[in-house]
N, C-alpha and C positions, 0 to 999 in steps of 0.2 A: 504494500500500500504506500503510495507516494504521500508526501507531506500535505499536498493539497487535498488528496482524497481523505486523508486522516482528519484534516480540519473540517471538511464537509461532513464527514461521518459524525464527528463530535458535535458539530452545530446541529445536525439533524436529531441526534440523541437528546441534546439539551432542549430543543424545540418540542420533541415528543414528550419529554418529561413535563414541560410546562403545560402542554395540552392536557395531560392527565391530571395535573394539579388543578388547572382551571375547571375541568369537568367535574372533579370531585368536589371542589368548593361550591360550584353551582348546584349540582344535583343533591348533595347531602344537605345543604342549607334549605333548598326548596322542598325536598321530599322526605327528609329524615334519614337516619342511619339504618334503621331496621328494614326500611322499605327499599333501599338501594343496594343492589348486588354489584359485584365487581363487573359483571357483564354490562350493566347500565353505564358504569364509568368508562369502560373501554369503548362502548358504543358512542357515547357523547364526545369522547376524545378522538374518536376515529382511529384507534390504534388496536393492534392485535394483543391478545392476552399475554403472549410471550414478551412483547415490548414492555407492558406494564410491569411484569415481574423482573425485568432487567433493571428497572429503576427502584422498585419497592418490593421488599421481601414479604410484607404482611399487609393486611387491610389496615391495621393500626398505623403503619407508617404512611399510608395514603391519607388517612384522616388527619394525622398530625401535620403533614405537609399542607393540606388544605387549610387547617387552622392557622399555621404559620403565615400562609399567604394572606389570609383575611386579617390577621394581626398586623402585618406590615402595611397593608392598605389602609386599615382603620387608624393606626397610630400616625401614619403619614398625613392623613386627612386632619386628624386632631392637632397635629403639631404645626400645621401650615399657616395658621391664622394669627399667631400671637405677636407678630412683629410690632405693630403699632398700638396695641391695646395696653392700658394701664389700670391698676387697681382692680376693682371687682370685675370690670368689663373683660379683663384678661382671662378671668376664670369662667365667667358666664358665657364667653364665646364658645366654650366646649359644648354647651347645650345647643347653641345655634348650629355648630358643626354636626352634632349628633342628629339634630332634626333633618339636616340636609342628607346625611348619610342614610338615615332611616327611609327617607323618601326614595332614595336611589337604590339602596342595597338591602334594606331591612324588610320588616313586615312579617317576620317569622321567628321573633324572639332572639335570644342570645345564642349564637352558634357554639360558643365555648362552654356555656353551662349545659346546653343540650348534649354536647359530646361527653362532658364529664358525667352527666347523669346516666347516659346510655352505656358508658364504659367505666363504671365506678372502680373496678379493680385493674384496669389496664393502665400501667404506668406510663407508657408512651403517650397515650391520649391525655391522661390527667396532667402530666407534666407540661404538655403543650398548652393546655387550658390555663393551668396555674401560672405559668410563665407570662402568658398574656395579661392576666389580671394584675400581677405584680408590676409589670411594666406600665400598665394603665395607671395604677396608683402613683408610680414614680413620675409619670408625665404630668399628672394633676399637681403633684408636689412642686414640680418645676414651674408650672404655671403660677402657682401661689407665690413662689419666690420671685418670679419675674414681675408679678403684680405688686410687689412691695412688702409682702408678709415676711417677718423674720423666720428663721429656720424652725423654732419651736412652735410657732403658730401654724406654719405651713404643714408641719408633721401632724398637728392636731386636727387641722381642717381637711387634709387630703382624704382621710377615710370617710368623712362626712359627705364631701362632694362626690366621691366615688360611689357611695351608697345611693345618693340621689340620681346619679347618671345610670347606675345599674337598675335602680327602681323604675326609672322612666321606661327602660326597655321592657321590663317585666309587666308594668302597668299598661303598656301599649296594647296588650292582648284584649283588655276590656275597654280602655278609654280611647284607643287609637293612638298612633305614634305622635302626632302633632300635639294633641291635648295632654298626653302624658309628659312629653318633654317640656311643654309650657308650664305645667304645674311644678315640675321638678326645678325648673329654672327660677320660678318665683320663690320657691322655698330656699334655694341656694342664695338668692339675693338677700333674703332676710338673715340667713346665717352669716353672710359676709358683712352685713351692716353691723351686726352685733359683735363681730370679731374683726375690726378693721385692720388694714395694713399699718405698718409702723408710721407711715406718713399720713394716715387717715385721721 
């Protein structure tokens, strides 16, 4: 195999892997884990079963890869808006981003909690879900620091804001995404008024 052929082969393999992850992300979120077999994933990805198993040894690895992709996309969206905001608005923007994300990518609950609930003893899946939640809290903490809260207050508030954001996703099942996020945002604003930043 020439160097050019090898480069083309590796690029094609990388593309096929991404096709599998995209398909898994889409189908598992839309239709659930129990309802989606590996044949559905390969069909949506338009790859052969052998190709899938060249990239992933187990179903758990496929699910974890889908979770990591959604994690990367979600945190990228959350982290993209903080540049010009200050004070409470720096934190409340997270709710605005969540509303936009829910409009475009949501509507079916939290992918990570659903995965952890469906695979409670699967370390690969649970670790991927738990890693997402930890990084989510860390991002909230960074927003609070950026907004002017000192480290001790940021630590104290991060878990509260996290619970409100998570609660909005859970409540969307009954209230609808926009109403749930709006209610959570109003509550967060009240919390932040009562624990203002150092400059507040």
